[in-house]
mmJSON file of the N, C-alpha and C atoms, coordinates in Angstrom:
{"data_MODEL":{"atom_site":{
"group_PDB":["ATOM","ATOM","ATOM","ATOM","ATOM","ATOM","ATOM","ATOM","ATOM","ATOM","ATOM","ATOM","ATOM","ATOM","ATOM","ATOM","ATOM","ATOM","ATOM","ATOM","ATOM","ATOM","ATOM","ATOM","ATOM","ATOM","ATOM","ATOM","ATOM","ATOM","ATOM","ATOM","ATOM","ATOM","ATOM","ATOM","ATOM","ATOM","ATOM","ATOM","ATOM","ATOM","ATOM","ATOM","ATOM","ATOM","ATOM","ATOM","ATOM","ATOM","ATOM","ATOM","ATOM","ATOM","ATOM","ATOM","ATOM","ATOM","ATOM","ATOM","ATOM","ATOM","ATOM","ATOM","ATOM","ATOM","ATOM","ATOM","ATOM","ATOM","ATOM","ATOM","ATOM","ATOM","ATOM","ATOM","ATOM","ATOM","ATOM","ATOM","ATOM","ATOM","ATOM","ATOM","ATOM","ATOM","ATOM","ATOM","ATOM","ATOM","ATOM","ATOM","ATOM","ATOM","ATOM","ATOM","ATOM","ATOM","ATOM","ATOM","ATOM","ATOM","ATOM","ATOM","ATOM","ATOM","ATOM","ATOM","ATOM","ATOM","ATOM","ATOM","ATOM","ATOM","ATOM","ATOM","ATOM","ATOM","ATOM","ATOM","ATOM","ATOM","ATOM","ATOM","ATOM","ATOM","ATOM","ATOM","ATOM","ATOM","ATOM","ATOM","ATOM","ATOM","ATOM","ATOM","ATOM","ATOM","ATOM","ATOM","ATOM","ATOM","ATOM","ATOM","ATOM","ATOM","ATOM","ATOM","ATOM","ATOM","ATOM","ATOM","ATOM","ATOM","ATOM","ATOM","ATOM","ATOM","ATOM","ATOM","ATOM","ATOM","ATOM","ATOM","ATOM","ATOM","ATOM","ATOM","ATOM","ATOM","ATOM","ATOM","ATOM","ATOM","ATOM","ATOM","ATOM","ATOM","ATOM","ATOM","ATOM","ATOM","ATOM","ATOM","ATOM","ATOM","ATOM","ATOM","ATOM","ATOM","ATOM","ATOM","ATOM","ATOM","ATOM","ATOM","ATOM","ATOM","ATOM","ATOM","ATOM","ATOM","ATOM","ATOM","ATOM","ATOM","ATOM","ATOM","ATOM","ATOM","ATOM","ATOM","ATOM","ATOM","ATOM","ATOM","ATOM","ATOM","ATOM","ATOM","ATOM","ATOM","ATOM","ATOM","ATOM","ATOM","ATOM","ATOM","ATOM","ATOM","ATOM","ATOM","ATOM","ATOM"],
"id":[1,2,3,4,5,6,7,8,9,10,11,12,13,14,15,16,17,18,19,20,21,22,23,24,25,26,27,28,29,30,31,32,33,34,35,36,37,38,39,40,41,42,43,44,45,46,47,48,49,50,51,52,53,54,55,56,57,58,59,60,61,62,63,64,65,66,67,68,69,70,71,72,73,74,75,76,77,78,79,80,81,82,83,84,85,86,87,88,89,90,91,92,93,94,95,96,97,98,99,100,101,102,103,104,105,106,107,108,109,110,111,112,113,114,115,116,117,118,119,120,121,122,123,124,125,126,127,128,129,130,131,132,133,134,135,136,137,138,139,140,141,142,143,144,145,146,147,148,149,150,151,152,153,154,155,156,157,158,159,160,161,162,163,164,165,166,167,168,169,170,171,172,173,174,175,176,177,178,179,180,181,182,183,184,185,186,187,188,189,190,191,192,193,194,195,196,197,198,199,200,201,202,203,204,205,206,207,208,209,210,211,212,213,214,215,216,217,218,219,220,221,222,223,224,225,226,227,228,229,230,231,232,233,234],
"type_symbol":["N","C","C","N","C","C","N","C","C","N","C","C","N","C","C","N","C","C","N","C","C","N","C","C","N","C","C","N","C","C","N","C","C","N","C","C","N","C","C","N","C","C","N","C","C","N","C","C","N","C","C","N","C","C","N","C","C","N","C","C","N","C","C","N","C","C","N","C","C","N","C","C","N","C","C","N","C","C","N","C","C","N","C","C","N","C","C","N","C","C","N","C","C","N","C","C","N","C","C","N","C","C","N","C","C","N","C","C","N","C","C","N","C","C","N","C","C","N","C","C","N","C","C","N","C","C","N","C","C","N","C","C","N","C","C","N","C","C","N","C","C","N","C","C","N","C","C","N","C","C","N","C","C","N","C","C","N","C","C","N","C","C","N","C","C","N","C","C","N","C","C","N","C","C","N","C","C","N","C","C","N","C","C","N","C","C","N","C","C","N","C","C","N","C","C","N","C","C","N","C","C","N","C","C","N","C","C","N","C","C","N","C","C","N","C","C","N","C","C","N","C","C","N","C","C","N","C","C","N","C","C","N","C","C"],
"label_atom_id":["N","CA","C","N","CA","C","N","CA","C","N","CA","C","N","CA","C","N","CA","C","N","CA","C","N","CA","C","N","CA","C","N","CA","C","N","CA","C","N","CA","C","N","CA","C","N","CA","C","N","CA","C","N","CA","C","N","CA","C","N","CA","C","N","CA","C","N","CA","C","N","CA","C","N","CA","C","N","CA","C","N","CA","C","N","CA","C","N","CA","C","N","CA","C","N","CA","C","N","CA","C","N","CA","C","N","CA","C","N","CA","C","N","CA","C","N","CA","C","N","CA","C","N","CA","C","N","CA","C","N","CA","C","N","CA","C","N","CA","C","N","CA","C","N","CA","C","N","CA","C","N","CA","C","N","CA","C","N","CA","C","N","CA","C","N","CA","C","N","CA","C","N","CA","C","N","CA","C","N","CA","C","N","CA","C","N","CA","C","N","CA","C","N","CA","C","N","CA","C","N","CA","C","N","CA","C","N","CA","C","N","CA","C","N","CA","C","N","CA","C","N","CA","C","N","CA","C","N","CA","C","N","CA","C","N","CA","C","N","CA","C","N","CA","C","N","CA","C","N","CA","C","N","CA","C","N","CA","C","N","CA","C","N","CA","C","N","CA","C","N","CA","C"],
"label_alt_id":[null,null,null,null,null,null,null,null,null,null,null,null,null,null,null,null,null,null,null,null,null,null,null,null,null,null,null,null,null,null,null,null,null,null,null,null,null,null,null,null,null,null,null,null,null,null,null,null,null,null,null,null,null,null,null,null,null,null,null,null,null,null,null,null,null,null,null,null,null,null,null,null,null,null,null,null,null,null,null,null,null,null,null,null,null,null,null,null,null,null,null,null,null,null,null,null,null,null,null,null,null,null,null,null,null,null,null,null,null,null,null,null,null,null,null,null,null,null,null,null,null,null,null,null,null,null,null,null,null,null,null,null,null,null,null,null,null,null,null,null,null,null,null,null,null,null,null,null,null,null,null,null,null,null,null,null,null,null,null,null,null,null,null,null,null,null,null,null,null,null,null,null,null,null,null,null,null,null,null,null,null,null,null,null,null,null,null,null,null,null,null,null,null,null,null,null,null,null,null,null,null,null,null,null,null,null,null,null,null,null,null,null,null,null,null,null,null,null,null,null,null,null,null,null,null,null,null,null,null,null,null,null,null,null],
"label_comp_id":["MET","MET","MET","THR","THR","THR","ASN","ASN","ASN","ASN","ASN","ASN","GLN","GLN","GLN","ALA","ALA","ALA","GLU","GLU","GLU","ARG","ARG","ARG","SER","SER","SER","ILE","ILE","ILE","ARG","ARG","ARG","PRO","PRO","PRO","ALA","ALA","ALA","VAL","VAL","VAL","LEU","LEU","LEU","GLY","GLY","GLY","ARG","ARG","ARG","ASN","ASN","ASN","ASN","ASN","ASN","HIS","HIS","HIS","HIS","HIS","HIS","GLY","GLY","GLY","SER","SER","SER","LYS","LYS","LYS","SER","SER","SER","LYS","LYS","LYS","ARG","ARG","ARG","GLY","GLY","GLY","THR","THR","THR","GLU","GLU","GLU","VAL","VAL","VAL","ALA","ALA","ALA","ALA","ALA","ALA","PRO","PRO","PRO","PHE","PHE","PHE","TYR","TYR","TYR","SER","SER","SER","LEU","LEU","LEU","ILE","ILE","ILE","GLY","GLY","GLY","THR","THR","THR","CYS","CYS","CYS","ARG","ARG","ARG","MET","MET","MET","LEU","LEU","LEU","ALA","ALA","ALA","VAL","VAL","VAL","ASN","ASN","ASN","PRO","PRO","PRO","ALA","ALA","ALA","GLU","GLU","GLU","CYS","CYS","CYS","LEU","LEU","LEU","LEU","LEU","LEU","ALA","ALA","ALA","ALA","ALA","ALA","ALA","ALA","ALA","THR","THR","THR","VAL","VAL","VAL","ALA","ALA","ALA","ILE","ILE","ILE","GLU","GLU","GLU","SER","SER","SER","PRO","PRO","PRO","GLY","GLY","GLY","GLU","GLU","GLU","VAL","VAL","VAL","LEU","LEU","LEU","LEU","LEU","LEU","PRO","PRO","PRO","HIS","HIS","HIS","GLU","GLU","GLU","PHE","PHE","PHE","LYS","LYS","LYS","ARG","ARG","ARG","GLN","GLN","GLN","LYS","LYS","LYS","ARG","ARG","ARG"],
"label_asym_id":["A","A","A","A","A","A","A","A","A","A","A","A","A","A","A","A","A","A","A","A","A","A","A","A","A","A","A","A","A","A","A","A","A","A","A","A","A","A","A","A","A","A","A","A","A","A","A","A","A","A","A","A","A","A","A","A","A","A","A","A","A","A","A","A","A","A","A","A","A","A","A","A","A","A","A","A","A","A","A","A","A","A","A","A","A","A","A","A","A","A","A","A","A","A","A","A","A","A","A","A","A","A","A","A","A","A","A","A","A","A","A","A","A","A","A","A","A","A","A","A","A","A","A","A","A","A","A","A","A","A","A","A","A","A","A","A","A","A","A","A","A","A","A","A","A","A","A","A","A","A","A","A","A","A","A","A","A","A","A","A","A","A","A","A","A","A","A","A","A","A","A","A","A","A","A","A","A","A","A","A","A","A","A","A","A","A","A","A","A","A","A","A","A","A","A","A","A","A","A","A","A","A","A","A","A","A","A","A","A","A","A","A","A","A","A","A","A","A","A","A","A","A","A","A","A","A","A","A","A","A","A","A","A","A"],
"label_entity_id":["1","1","1","1","1","1","1","1","1","1","1","1","1","1","1","1","1","1","1","1","1","1","1","1","1","1","1","1","1","1","1","1","1","1","1","1","1","1","1","1","1","1","1","1","1","1","1","1","1","1","1","1","1","1","1","1","1","1","1","1","1","1","1","1","1","1","1","1","1","1","1","1","1","1","1","1","1","1","1","1","1","1","1","1","1","1","1","1","1","1","1","1","1","1","1","1","1","1","1","1","1","1","1","1","1","1","1","1","1","1","1","1","1","1","1","1","1","1","1","1","1","1","1","1","1","1","1","1","1","1","1","1","1","1","1","1","1","1","1","1","1","1","1","1","1","1","1","1","1","1","1","1","1","1","1","1","1","1","1","1","1","1","1","1","1","1","1","1","1","1","1","1","1","1","1","1","1","1","1","1","1","1","1","1","1","1","1","1","1","1","1","1","1","1","1","1","1","1","1","1","1","1","1","1","1","1","1","1","1","1","1","1","1","1","1","1","1","1","1","1","1","1","1","1","1","1","1","1","1","1","1","1","1","1"],
"label_seq_id":[1,1,1,2,2,2,3,3,3,4,4,4,5,5,5,6,6,6,7,7,7,8,8,8,9,9,9,10,10,10,11,11,11,12,12,12,13,13,13,14,14,14,15,15,15,16,16,16,17,17,17,18,18,18,19,19,19,20,20,20,21,21,21,22,22,22,23,23,23,24,24,24,25,25,25,26,26,26,27,27,27,28,28,28,29,29,29,30,30,30,31,31,31,32,32,32,33,33,33,34,34,34,35,35,35,36,36,36,37,37,37,38,38,38,39,39,39,40,40,40,41,41,41,42,42,42,43,43,43,44,44,44,45,45,45,46,46,46,47,47,47,48,48,48,49,49,49,50,50,50,51,51,51,52,52,52,53,53,53,54,54,54,55,55,55,56,56,56,57,57,57,58,58,58,59,59,59,60,60,60,61,61,61,62,62,62,63,63,63,64,64,64,65,65,65,66,66,66,67,67,67,68,68,68,69,69,69,70,70,70,71,71,71,72,72,72,73,73,73,74,74,74,75,75,75,76,76,76,77,77,77,78,78,78],
"pdbx_PDB_ins_code":[null,null,null,null,null,null,null,null,null,null,null,null,null,null,null,null,null,null,null,null,null,null,null,null,null,null,null,null,null,null,null,null,null,null,null,null,null,null,null,null,null,null,null,null,null,null,null,null,null,null,null,null,null,null,null,null,null,null,null,null,null,null,null,null,null,null,null,null,null,null,null,null,null,null,null,null,null,null,null,null,null,null,null,null,null,null,null,null,null,null,null,null,null,null,null,null,null,null,null,null,null,null,null,null,null,null,null,null,null,null,null,null,null,null,null,null,null,null,null,null,null,null,null,null,null,null,null,null,null,null,null,null,null,null,null,null,null,null,null,null,null,null,null,null,null,null,null,null,null,null,null,null,null,null,null,null,null,null,null,null,null,null,null,null,null,null,null,null,null,null,null,null,null,null,null,null,null,null,null,null,null,null,null,null,null,null,null,null,null,null,null,null,null,null,null,null,null,null,null,null,null,null,null,null,null,null,null,null,null,null,null,null,null,null,null,null,null,null,null,null,null,null,null,null,null,null,null,null,null,null,null,null,null,null],
"Cartn_x":[109.84,109.476,109.098,108.094,107.685,107.519,107.412,107.159,105.774,104.857,103.51,102.822,102.958,102.3,102.844,104.15,104.755,104.285,104.239,103.793,102.327,101.496,100.078,99.909,100.761,100.614,100.976,101.887,102.267,101.477,100.639,99.879,99.074,98.327,97.562,98.457,99.63,100.54,101.047,101.343,101.832,100.727,99.513,98.394,98.06,98.293,97.988,99.116,100.159,101.318,100.935,100.03,99.61,98.88,98.221,97.568,98.587,99.749,100.804,101.216,101.227,101.568,100.518,99.318,98.244,98.333,99.287,99.416,100.036,100.544,101.044,102.336,102.899,104.167,104.908,106.194,107.002,106.614,106.342,105.967,104.673,103.718,102.465,102.702,103.611,103.966,104.674,105.551,106.273,105.324,104.273,103.286,102.421,102.067,101.188,101.883,103.163,103.881,103.81,104.058,103.957,102.546,101.533,100.169,99.893,100.382,100.241,100.935,102.093,102.836,102.088,101.583,100.833,99.564,98.845,97.6,97.891,98.946,99.339,99.727,100.443,100.831,99.603,98.659,97.417,96.682,96.579,95.88,96.598,97.922,98.698,98.51,98.32,98.131,96.662,95.782,94.333,93.822,94.275,93.86,93.082,92.024,91.244,92.113,92.454,93.331,92.773,91.469,90.882,91.026,90.751,90.888,92.346,93.251,94.672,95.19,94.838,95.303,94.711,93.46,92.839,93.554,93.837,94.549,95.956,96.629,97.981,97.964,96.971,96.867,96.566,95.713,95.376,96.61,97.39,98.613,99.585,99.731,100.664,100.247,98.947,98.455,98.632,98.293,98.355,99.783,100.665,102.054,102.991,103.303,104.198,105.496,105.881,107.082,106.804,105.62,105.231,104.68,104.923,104.46,103.747,102.594,101.855,101.864,102.56,102.665,101.572,101.253,100.151,100.303,101.512,101.653,101.417,101.764,101.49,99.987,99.329,97.883,97.182,97.623,97.02,97.209,98.384,98.653,97.736,97.475,96.601,95.153,94.731,93.342,93.002,93.997,93.751,93.108],
"Cartn_y":[129.687,128.298,127.91,127.081,126.573,125.067,124.475,123.033,122.764,123.692,123.546,122.272,121.935,120.729,119.49,119.432,118.283,118.221,119.368,119.393,118.984,119.446,119.054,117.561,116.998,115.575,114.674,115.128,114.287,114.626,115.639,116.059,114.923,114.107,113.019,112.038,111.758,110.843,111.454,112.741,113.409,113.473,113.805,113.868,112.486,111.456,110.104,109.421,110.17,109.58,108.876,109.454,108.806,107.496,107.411,106.152,105.047,105.41,104.413,103.814,104.653,104.135,103.132,103.27,102.354,101.012,100.892,99.619,98.55,98.961,98.077,97.339,97.596,96.963,97.778,97.586,98.246,97.721,96.435,95.831,96.437,96.684,97.314,98.684,99.431,100.741,100.595,99.61,99.387,98.993,98.284,97.888,99.081,99.923,101.058,102.136,102.338,103.426,103.362,102.209,102.184,102.481,102.078,102.375,103.872,104.547,106.004,106.636,106.138,106.668,106.445,105.237,104.94,105.775,105.893,106.663,108.134,108.654,110.046,110.298,109.341,109.467,109.427,108.544,108.481,109.812,110.386,111.668,112.758,112.754,113.764,113.635,112.408,112.163,112.204,112.508,112.538,111.177,110.136,108.761,108.259,107.501,106.926,105.899,106.141,105.219,103.802,103.665,102.331,101.526,102.161,101.474,101.094,101.997,101.758,100.612,100.609,99.55,98.197,98.184,96.942,96.414,97.301,96.89,96.399,97.08,96.67,95.301,95.057,93.756,92.657,92.953,91.98,91.619,92.617,92.377,91.533,91.856,91.117,89.659,89.403,88.033,87.248,87.882,87.198,87.009,87.95,87.899,88.222,87.221,87.485,88.155,89.16,89.918,91.165,91.259,92.443,93.5,94.761,95.873,96.877,97.327,98.365,99.623,100.638,101.894,102.86,103.848,104.762,105.454,105.882,106.565,105.599,104.326,103.328,103.055,103.005,102.813,103.955,105.172,106.34,106.255,105.825,105.698,104.647,103.548,102.486,102.944,103.832,104.292,105.2,105.764,106.702,106.032],
"Cartn_z":[98.852,98.88,100.311,100.411,101.721,101.637,102.792,102.834,103.423,103.203,103.771,103.312,102.022,101.524,102.225,102.402,103.089,104.537,105.193,106.586,106.712,105.797,105.833,105.58,104.732,104.413,105.588,106.451,107.596,108.855,108.787,109.963,110.604,109.818,110.453,111.217,110.686,111.387,112.68,112.634,113.842,114.889,114.454,115.4,115.947,115.138,115.573,116.325,116.616,117.289,118.589,119.339,120.582,120.313,119.177,118.832,118.596,118.099,117.905,119.241,120.264,121.593,122.053,121.535,121.894,121.178,120.254,119.554,120.451,121.583,122.632,122.29,121.108,120.791,119.745,119.709,118.699,117.315,117.222,115.944,115.403,116.278,115.854,115.242,115.822,115.293,113.951,113.847,112.589,111.454,111.783,110.77,110.373,111.319,111.042,110.208,110.402,109.732,108.205,107.573,106.103,105.597,106.352,105.937,105.976,107.012,107.063,105.861,105.509,104.375,103.067,102.853,101.631,101.523,102.61,102.597,102.355,102.972,102.74,101.3,100.7,99.292,98.399,98.698,97.921,97.976,99.135,99.275,98.491,98.539,97.833,96.315,95.827,94.399,93.979,94.925,94.675,94.205,94.893,94.609,95.821,95.585,96.678,97.416,98.681,99.417,99.53,99.725,99.871,98.587,97.447,96.169,95.902,96.204,95.961,96.835,98.115,99.013,98.625,98.191,97.733,96.487,95.548,94.335,94.667,95.581,95.974,96.646,97.498,98.162,97.146,96.184,95.146,94.323,93.949,93.186,94.004,95.282,96.139,96.309,96.384,96.537,95.236,94.118,92.831,92.319,92.66,92.184,93.338,94.177,95.31,94.854,95.581,95.246,94.428,93.841,93.072,94.021,93.684,94.503,93.606,94.033,93.314,94.172,93.705,94.439,93.98,94.82,94.479,93.126,92.758,91.467,90.298,90.471,89.437,89.337,90.498,90.529,89.796,90.042,89.392,87.878,87.44,86.019,85.382,86.111,85.609,85.486,86.368,86.398,85.224,84.56,83.454,82.287],
"occupancy":[1.0,1.0,1.0,1.0,1.0,1.0,1.0,1.0,1.0,1.0,1.0,1.0,1.0,1.0,1.0,1.0,1.0,1.0,1.0,1.0,1.0,1.0,1.0,1.0,1.0,1.0,1.0,1.0,1.0,1.0,1.0,1.0,1.0,1.0,1.0,1.0,1.0,1.0,1.0,1.0,1.0,1.0,1.0,1.0,1.0,1.0,1.0,1.0,1.0,1.0,1.0,1.0,1.0,1.0,1.0,1.0,1.0,1.0,1.0,1.0,1.0,1.0,1.0,1.0,1.0,1.0,1.0,1.0,1.0,1.0,1.0,1.0,1.0,1.0,1.0,1.0,1.0,1.0,1.0,1.0,1.0,1.0,1.0,1.0,1.0,1.0,1.0,1.0,1.0,1.0,1.0,1.0,1.0,1.0,1.0,1.0,1.0,1.0,1.0,1.0,1.0,1.0,1.0,1.0,1.0,1.0,1.0,1.0,1.0,1.0,1.0,1.0,1.0,1.0,1.0,1.0,1.0,1.0,1.0,1.0,1.0,1.0,1.0,1.0,1.0,1.0,1.0,1.0,1.0,1.0,1.0,1.0,1.0,1.0,1.0,1.0,1.0,1.0,1.0,1.0,1.0,1.0,1.0,1.0,1.0,1.0,1.0,1.0,1.0,1.0,1.0,1.0,1.0,1.0,1.0,1.0,1.0,1.0,1.0,1.0,1.0,1.0,1.0,1.0,1.0,1.0,1.0,1.0,1.0,1.0,1.0,1.0,1.0,1.0,1.0,1.0,1.0,1.0,1.0,1.0,1.0,1.0,1.0,1.0,1.0,1.0,1.0,1.0,1.0,1.0,1.0,1.0,1.0,1.0,1.0,1.0,1.0,1.0,1.0,1.0,1.0,1.0,1.0,1.0,1.0,1.0,1.0,1.0,1.0,1.0,1.0,1.0,1.0,1.0,1.0,1.0,1.0,1.0,1.0,1.0,1.0,1.0,1.0,1.0,1.0,1.0,1.0,1.0,1.0,1.0,1.0,1.0,1.0,1.0],
"B_iso_or_equiv":[0.0,0.0,0.0,0.0,0.0,0.0,0.0,0.0,0.0,0.0,0.0,0.0,0.0,0.0,0.0,0.0,0.0,0.0,0.0,0.0,0.0,0.0,0.0,0.0,0.0,0.0,0.0,0.0,0.0,0.0,0.0,0.0,0.0,0.0,0.0,0.0,0.0,0.0,0.0,0.0,0.0,0.0,0.0,0.0,0.0,0.0,0.0,0.0,0.0,0.0,0.0,0.0,0.0,0.0,0.0,0.0,0.0,0.0,0.0,0.0,0.0,0.0,0.0,0.0,0.0,0.0,0.0,0.0,0.0,0.0,0.0,0.0,0.0,0.0,0.0,0.0,0.0,0.0,0.0,0.0,0.0,0.0,0.0,0.0,0.0,0.0,0.0,0.0,0.0,0.0,0.0,0.0,0.0,0.0,0.0,0.0,0.0,0.0,0.0,0.0,0.0,0.0,0.0,0.0,0.0,0.0,0.0,0.0,0.0,0.0,0.0,0.0,0.0,0.0,0.0,0.0,0.0,0.0,0.0,0.0,0.0,0.0,0.0,0.0,0.0,0.0,0.0,0.0,0.0,0.0,0.0,0.0,0.0,0.0,0.0,0.0,0.0,0.0,0.0,0.0,0.0,0.0,0.0,0.0,0.0,0.0,0.0,0.0,0.0,0.0,0.0,0.0,0.0,0.0,0.0,0.0,0.0,0.0,0.0,0.0,0.0,0.0,0.0,0.0,0.0,0.0,0.0,0.0,0.0,0.0,0.0,0.0,0.0,0.0,0.0,0.0,0.0,0.0,0.0,0.0,0.0,0.0,0.0,0.0,0.0,0.0,0.0,0.0,0.0,0.0,0.0,0.0,0.0,0.0,0.0,0.0,0.0,0.0,0.0,0.0,0.0,0.0,0.0,0.0,0.0,0.0,0.0,0.0,0.0,0.0,0.0,0.0,0.0,0.0,0.0,0.0,0.0,0.0,0.0,0.0,0.0,0.0,0.0,0.0,0.0,0.0,0.0,0.0,0.0,0.0,0.0,0.0,0.0,0.0],
"pdbx_formal_charge":[null,null,null,null,null,null,null,null,null,null,null,null,null,null,null,null,null,null,null,null,null,null,null,null,null,null,null,null,null,null,null,null,null,null,null,null,null,null,null,null,null,null,null,null,null,null,null,null,null,null,null,null,null,null,null,null,null,null,null,null,null,null,null,null,null,null,null,null,null,null,null,null,null,null,null,null,null,null,null,null,null,null,null,null,null,null,null,null,null,null,null,null,null,null,null,null,null,null,null,null,null,null,null,null,null,null,null,null,null,null,null,null,null,null,null,null,null,null,null,null,null,null,null,null,null,null,null,null,null,null,null,null,null,null,null,null,null,null,null,null,null,null,null,null,null,null,null,null,null,null,null,null,null,null,null,null,null,null,null,null,null,null,null,null,null,null,null,null,null,null,null,null,null,null,null,null,null,null,null,null,null,null,null,null,null,null,null,null,null,null,null,null,null,null,null,null,null,null,null,null,null,null,null,null,null,null,null,null,null,null,null,null,null,null,null,null,null,null,null,null,null,null,null,null,null,null,null,null,null,null,null,null,null,null],
"auth_seq_id":[1,1,1,2,2,2,3,3,3,4,4,4,5,5,5,6,6,6,7,7,7,8,8,8,9,9,9,10,10,10,11,11,11,12,12,12,13,13,13,14,14,14,15,15,15,16,16,16,17,17,17,18,18,18,19,19,19,20,20,20,21,21,21,22,22,22,23,23,23,24,24,24,25,25,25,26,26,26,27,27,27,28,28,28,29,29,29,30,30,30,31,31,31,32,32,32,33,33,33,34,34,34,35,35,35,36,36,36,37,37,37,38,38,38,39,39,39,40,40,40,41,41,41,42,42,42,43,43,43,44,44,44,45,45,45,46,46,46,47,47,47,48,48,48,49,49,49,50,50,50,51,51,51,52,52,52,53,53,53,54,54,54,55,55,55,56,56,56,57,57,57,58,58,58,59,59,59,60,60,60,61,61,61,62,62,62,63,63,63,64,64,64,65,65,65,66,66,66,67,67,67,68,68,68,69,69,69,70,70,70,71,71,71,72,72,72,73,73,73,74,74,74,75,75,75,76,76,76,77,77,77,78,78,78],
"auth_comp_id":["MET","MET","MET","THR","THR","THR","ASN","ASN","ASN","ASN","ASN","ASN","GLN","GLN","GLN","ALA","ALA","ALA","GLU","GLU","GLU","ARG","ARG","ARG","SER","SER","SER","ILE","ILE","ILE","ARG","ARG","ARG","PRO","PRO","PRO","ALA","ALA","ALA","VAL","VAL","VAL","LEU","LEU","LEU","GLY","GLY","GLY","ARG","ARG","ARG","ASN","ASN","ASN","ASN","ASN","ASN","HIS","HIS","HIS","HIS","HIS","HIS","GLY","GLY","GLY","SER","SER","SER","LYS","LYS","LYS","SER","SER","SER","LYS","LYS","LYS","ARG","ARG","ARG","GLY","GLY","GLY","THR","THR","THR","GLU","GLU","GLU","VAL","VAL","VAL","ALA","ALA","ALA","ALA","ALA","ALA","PRO","PRO","PRO","PHE","PHE","PHE","TYR","TYR","TYR","SER","SER","SER","LEU","LEU","LEU","ILE","ILE","ILE","GLY","GLY","GLY","THR","THR","THR","CYS","CYS","CYS","ARG","ARG","ARG","MET","MET","MET","LEU","LEU","LEU","ALA","ALA","ALA","VAL","VAL","VAL","ASN","ASN","ASN","PRO","PRO","PRO","ALA","ALA","ALA","GLU","GLU","GLU","CYS","CYS","CYS","LEU","LEU","LEU","LEU","LEU","LEU","ALA","ALA","ALA","ALA","ALA","ALA","ALA","ALA","ALA","THR","THR","THR","VAL","VAL","VAL","ALA","ALA","ALA","ILE","ILE","ILE","GLU","GLU","GLU","SER","SER","SER","PRO","PRO","PRO","GLY","GLY","GLY","GLU","GLU","GLU","VAL","VAL","VAL","LEU","LEU","LEU","LEU","LEU","LEU","PRO","PRO","PRO","HIS","HIS","HIS","GLU","GLU","GLU","PHE","PHE","PHE","LYS","LYS","LYS","ARG","ARG","ARG","GLN","GLN","GLN","LYS","LYS","LYS","ARG","ARG","ARG"],
"auth_asym_id":["A","A","A","A","A","A","A","A","A","A","A","A","A","A","A","A","A","A","A","A","A","A","A","A","A","A","A","A","A","A","A","A","A","A","A","A","A","A","A","A","A","A","A","A","A","A","A","A","A","A","A","A","A","A","A","A","A","A","A","A","A","A","A","A","A","A","A","A","A","A","A","A","A","A","A","A","A","A","A","A","A","A","A","A","A","A","A","A","A","A","A","A","A","A","A","A","A","A","A","A","A","A","A","A","A","A","A","A","A","A","A","A","A","A","A","A","A","A","A","A","A","A","A","A","A","A","A","A","A","A","A","A","A","A","A","A","A","A","A","A","A","A","A","A","A","A","A","A","A","A","A","A","A","A","A","A","A","A","A","A","A","A","A","A","A","A","A","A","A","A","A","A","A","A","A","A","A","A","A","A","A","A","A","A","A","A","A","A","A","A","A","A","A","A","A","A","A","A","A","A","A","A","A","A","A","A","A","A","A","A","A","A","A","A","A","A","A","A","A","A","A","A","A","A","A","A","A","A","A","A","A","A","A","A"],
"auth_atom_id":["N","CA","C","N","CA","C","N","CA","C","N","CA","C","N","CA","C","N","CA","C","N","CA","C","N","CA","C","N","CA","C","N","CA","C","N","CA","C","N","CA","C","N","CA","C","N","CA","C","N","CA","C","N","CA","C","N","CA","C","N","CA","C","N","CA","C","N","CA","C","N","CA","C","N","CA","C","N","CA","C","N","CA","C","N","CA","C","N","CA","C","N","CA","C","N","CA","C","N","CA","C","N","CA","C","N","CA","C","N","CA","C","N","CA","C","N","CA","C","N","CA","C","N","CA","C","N","CA","C","N","CA","C","N","CA","C","N","CA","C","N","CA","C","N","CA","C","N","CA","C","N","CA","C","N","CA","C","N","CA","C","N","CA","C","N","CA","C","N","CA","C","N","CA","C","N","CA","C","N","CA","C","N","CA","C","N","CA","C","N","CA","C","N","CA","C","N","CA","C","N","CA","C","N","CA","C","N","CA","C","N","CA","C","N","CA","C","N","CA","C","N","CA","C","N","CA","C","N","CA","C","N","CA","C","N","CA","C","N","CA","C","N","CA","C","N","CA","C","N","CA","C","N","CA","C","N","CA","C","N","CA","C","N","CA","C","N","CA","C","N","CA","C"],
"pdbx_PDB_model_num":[1,1,1,1,1,1,1,1,1,1,1,1,1,1,1,1,1,1,1,1,1,1,1,1,1,1,1,1,1,1,1,1,1,1,1,1,1,1,1,1,1,1,1,1,1,1,1,1,1,1,1,1,1,1,1,1,1,1,1,1,1,1,1,1,1,1,1,1,1,1,1,1,1,1,1,1,1,1,1,1,1,1,1,1,1,1,1,1,1,1,1,1,1,1,1,1,1,1,1,1,1,1,1,1,1,1,1,1,1,1,1,1,1,1,1,1,1,1,1,1,1,1,1,1,1,1,1,1,1,1,1,1,1,1,1,1,1,1,1,1,1,1,1,1,1,1,1,1,1,1,1,1,1,1,1,1,1,1,1,1,1,1,1,1,1,1,1,1,1,1,1,1,1,1,1,1,1,1,1,1,1,1,1,1,1,1,1,1,1,1,1,1,1,1,1,1,1,1,1,1,1,1,1,1,1,1,1,1,1,1,1,1,1,1,1,1,1,1,1,1,1,1,1,1,1,1,1,1,1,1,1,1,1,1]
}}}
């Protein structure tokens, strides 16, 4: 058993670590981290990240407190 898939999925975040320092604040880094996680999950599930994030934002605006996760988005697309 290996963890190659997990390592490949976090590679963009690790490579972009210096970009987080460019956010100029701890809060900027805290905001960027969940987006990296969501986009990585979308890629792992073979879901278009832009479509998923747009759908998630739409759900959040229309129904405050509701959350649309990538696996739920993929299920809806079927």
